[in-house]
N, C-alpha and C positions, 0 to 999 in steps of 0.2 A: 503486855508484852512477851508473856514466851508462846502469845499466838504467834501475832505479829514480828516477832524476831524468826520463827519458820515461818511464815513465807516470807518472808526476804527474801529471807535464808540467810541473814546473817548479823550482829550481833548490835542491830538500834541500840540503844538504855535510854533512856527516858532521860538522859543529858540532852542528848539527843537534839530527840522530840524538841524542850524546851528554848533551846537553842542555835539548834541551829540556822534563826534571822538573823541571830549574825554574820553570816559568811554565806547566802546564797538562798536566792529565792523560796517558793514551800515545791514549783519542782522542781526544778535542779534537787532540790535534797528529797522526794521518792519516786524520779533518777535515779540516784545517789544507793540510794537506801532498797533498791531492785533489779539495781544494775546487778549479770552475774558476776561472782566475780571472782578473778583468772586463775588459772595453772599454773604452777613451779613448769614448769620447759629448764631438765638435766644437761641437755650438748647444747641452751644461749649461747649466740658469740658476741666477742666483743663490736663485733660490725651494726649487729644485734641488735642489742643494751645500746654501742649509740642516736639507734631510726629510734628504738623506745623516747633514751631520752632527751633526743630533740622535738618529737612528738607531744611534748610534757613544760615544755615551756610555752605562755601559756602567748607571748607573739609569737609564736610557730605557726602560726594560722591554722591550724589540724582539730579536725570535731574534740570536745572533750580529753582537756593533756589533762584536767585533773583525776583519770583512766587511763589513760598511760602513766599517770605514777602510782597508781592503783600497780599497774601492769612492770610495773619498772623497781619497786619491790616490793614482788612475789620472786623476784628472779634473781633479782642480793639477798647476798646473808646480814647487809646488812642494816640492823630496826631505822624503819623511813627517810632512808638514800636520799627518795626523795626530795624531801628536803633540803638537802646541799646545790637544793637551784637559790636557795630565798638565804640556808646559813651555811659558815667553812664548818669544817669538820673542827672537833675540839681541835687537836694536835694537827691543823695547822694552821699558818703565818698566813695569813693577805699581806702582800705589797700596795696594795690601791684603800680608798676607804670604809666602809660598806659602807656607804649609798652606788661604790660603781663599784662593788660583788658581781662577775658576771659573769662564772663559769664556763667551758661550752661544754660541750654534747661529751668527746672528746674527755675529759679531766672530772667532771662527776659519774662518771663510769671505772672509770679509771679510782679515783676514795673509793664508791666502792666497791669493786676485783680489788683491791690493796685491805682490804676491814678482815679482820682478822676477832674469831671473840676473843677474847679476856679466859685464857684460866684461873680456873684459884683452884 
């Protein structure tokens, strides 16, 4: 497992290997674990984040929306921020049924940028 992680440059786990088929094909899994991890850009702008959010939407027609989701997550401090595309953050009350939840890229970015880590 350590050798695979080293070769892939990722933290692929045994659970990932045993259960990849639940959400993707073998080819997609191999591509995902072999893809170079995105780097954080310190001066990324709101407009650039909006474009990344637009490209991570599966219906957007861009190749590799999951790759854009990984880039988005790397650029903001909110953990798994790209998941807001599917589920609203806990602190947000939505006025539509969850089946109609479809935030714009601008809203996703604003929520992600508003996130603050709770200090204890």
